[in-house]
C-alpha positions in Angstrom: 37.5 16.7 6.2 39.3 16.1 2.9 38.7 18.1 -0.2 36.8 15.4 -1.9 34.2 15.2 0.9 33.7 18.9 1.1 30.3 19.8 -0.3 28.3 22.9 -1.1 26.5 24.6 1.7 22.8 25.7 1.1 22.4 29.4 0.8 21.0 31.1 3.9 17.2 30.9 4.0 15.7 34.4 4.6 12.8 35.1 6.8 9.4 34.1 5.4 6.9 36.9 5.6 3.6 37.3 3.9 5.2 39.8 1.5 8.1 37.4 0.7 6.0 34.3 0.1 6.3 34.4 -3.7 10.1 34.9 -3.6 10.4 32.0 -1.2 8.5 29.8 -3.6 10.9 30.7 -6.4 13.9 30.0 -4.2 12.7 26.5 -3.4 13.7 24.6 -6.6 17.4 25.7 -6.6 17.6 25.0 -2.9 16.2 21.5 -3.4 18.6 20.9 -6.3 21.5 21.8 -4.0 20.6 19.1 -1.5 22.3 16.5 -3.6 25.6 18.4 -3.1 25.5 18.2 0.7 27.4 15.8 2.9 25.4 13.5 5.2 26.3 15.7 8.2 25.1 18.8 6.4 21.8 17.0 5.5 21.3 16.1 9.2 22.0 19.7 10.1 19.4 20.9 7.5 16.9 18.3 8.9 17.4 19.8 12.4 16.9 23.3 11.1 13.7 22.5 9.2 12.1 20.0 11.7 13.6 21.4 14.9 14.5 17.9 16.1 16.9 15.0 15.6 16.8 13.3 12.2 15.8 9.7 12.0 18.1 7.0 10.7 17.3 7.2 7.0 19.3 6.5 3.9 20.8 9.6 2.3 18.2 9.4 -0.5 15.3 9.4 1.9 16.8 12.1 4.0 17.1 14.3 0.8 13.5 13.5 -0.1 12.1 14.3 3.3 14.1 17.5 3.5 12.9 18.5 0.1 9.3 17.8 1.0 9.6 19.9 4.2 11.1 22.8 2.2 8.1 22.6 -0.2 5.7 22.3 2.7 7.1 25.5 4.3 7.0 27.4 1.0 3.7 26.3 -0.4 1.8 25.0 2.6 1.2 21.5 4.0 -1.6 19.1 3.8 -5.1 20.3 4.6 -6.7 19.4 8.0 -9.2 17.2 6.2 -6.4 15.2 4.5 -4.5 15.0 7.8 -7.6 13.5 9.5 -8.1 11.1 6.7 -4.5 9.9 6.9 -4.8 9.5 10.7 -7.9 7.3 10.2 -6.1 5.2 7.6 -3.0 4.9 9.7 -5.1 3.7 12.7 -7.0 1.2 10.5 -3.7 -0.1 9.2 -2.3 -0.6 12.7 -5.5 -2.3 13.9 -6.4 -4.4 10.9 -3.1 -4.8 9.1 -4.6 -3.3 5.9 -6.7 -0.4 4.6 -9.6 -0.1 2.2 -9.4 3.1 0.2 -12.6 4.3 -1.4 -12.6 7.0 -4.0 -13.9 10.4 -3.0 -17.1 11.6 -4.5 -16.1 15.2 -5.0 -18.8 16.8 -7.0 -18.6 20.6 -7.3 -21.7 22.7 -7.0 -23.1 23.2 -10.5 -22.1 19.8 -11.7 -24.9 18.1 -13.6 -25.6 14.3 -13.4 -27.9 12.7 -16.0 -29.4 9.2 -15.6 -31.8 7.5 -18.0 -34.2 5.1 -16.3 -36.9 3.3 -18.0 -36.9 5.5 -21.1 -37.0 8.8 -19.1 -34.1 11.2 -18.5 -33.4 12.3 -14.9 -31.1 15.4 -14.6 -29.7 16.2 -11.2 -27.7 19.4 -10.3 -25.2 19.4 -7.5 -25.8 22.4 -5.1 -24.1 23.8 -2.0 -26.9 22.2 0.1 -27.3 18.8 -1.6 -28.8 17.8 -5.0 -31.6 19.4 -6.9 -33.9 17.0 -8.8 -37.4 17.8 -10.2 -37.5 21.2 -8.5 -36.7 19.8 -5.0 -33.5 19.7 -3.0 -32.4 16.3 -1.7 -29.7 15.7 0.9 -28.3 12.7 -1.0 -28.2 10.9 -4.3 -29.6 7.8 -2.6 -32.8 9.7 -1.8 -33.1 10.7 -5.4 -32.4 7.2 -6.6 -35.2 5.9 -4.3 -37.6 8.6 -5.6 -36.9 7.6 -9.2 -37.0 3.8 -8.8 -39.1 3.2 -5.7 -36.4 0.8 -4.6 -33.3 1.2 -2.4 -30.3 1.9 -4.5 -26.9 3.3 -3.7 -27.3 6.8 -5.1 -23.6 7.1 -6.2 -23.8 3.7 -7.9 -27.2 4.5 -9.5 -25.7 7.7 -11.0 -22.6 5.8 -12.1 -20.2 7.5 -9.7 -19.1 4.2 -8.2 -18.4 1.3 -10.4 -19.1 -2.3 -9.4 -16.2 -4.8 -9.5 -16.7 -7.7 -11.9 -15.6 -11.2 -10.8 -12.5 -10.9 -13.0 -11.2 -7.9 -11.1 -12.1 -5.4 -13.8 -14.6 -2.6 -13.1 -17.7 -2.0 -15.1 -20.7 0.2 -14.7 -23.9 -1.2 -13.5 -25.7 2.0 -14.2 -25.8 2.1 -18.0 -27.1 5.4 -19.4 -25.5 7.5 -16.7 -23.2 10.3 -17.5 -22.1 13.7 -16.3 -22.5 16.7 -18.6 -18.8 16.7 -19.3 -19.0 13.2 -20.6 -22.0 14.0 -22.7 -20.2 16.9 -24.3 -17.2 14.7 -25.0 -19.2 11.9 -26.6 
């Protein structure tokens, strides 16, 4: 190996314990920065150490990125089980259908307040741990509340403006005028 090809070695990575988690997190950035200084062979060795397997045939750039991701994953934790399941479902759908349709998550935290005006009357809904509270009653879904308010079948998330309908020109617009969350109301 000539002198021009000789690159820096990563500093030894100490054992990770519950006590040393914070120091491991602080060590991650400098270690990632040093990846650019490693030779291709050193990068493959680092891959083997972190993944406990043979590295795939990737470009040097992708190898650095995947090693950096793995270092962060070990220091900070990986994807949650829920996200892993969702990715598995999307991956299967991609294999079977050749494409995926991603719908936005409706992640409403308990305590969030939704307000919808319908036929001149304001209808406040509070998100709870067990569902949605409306008019002193707990409902399992926004759709049930939308039905109670209108007497017709509506998509609850759409009725409360959480899902926007696609216009024919590709832009989105709300079909639930008068709907807002308390944060939107406070911000105008």
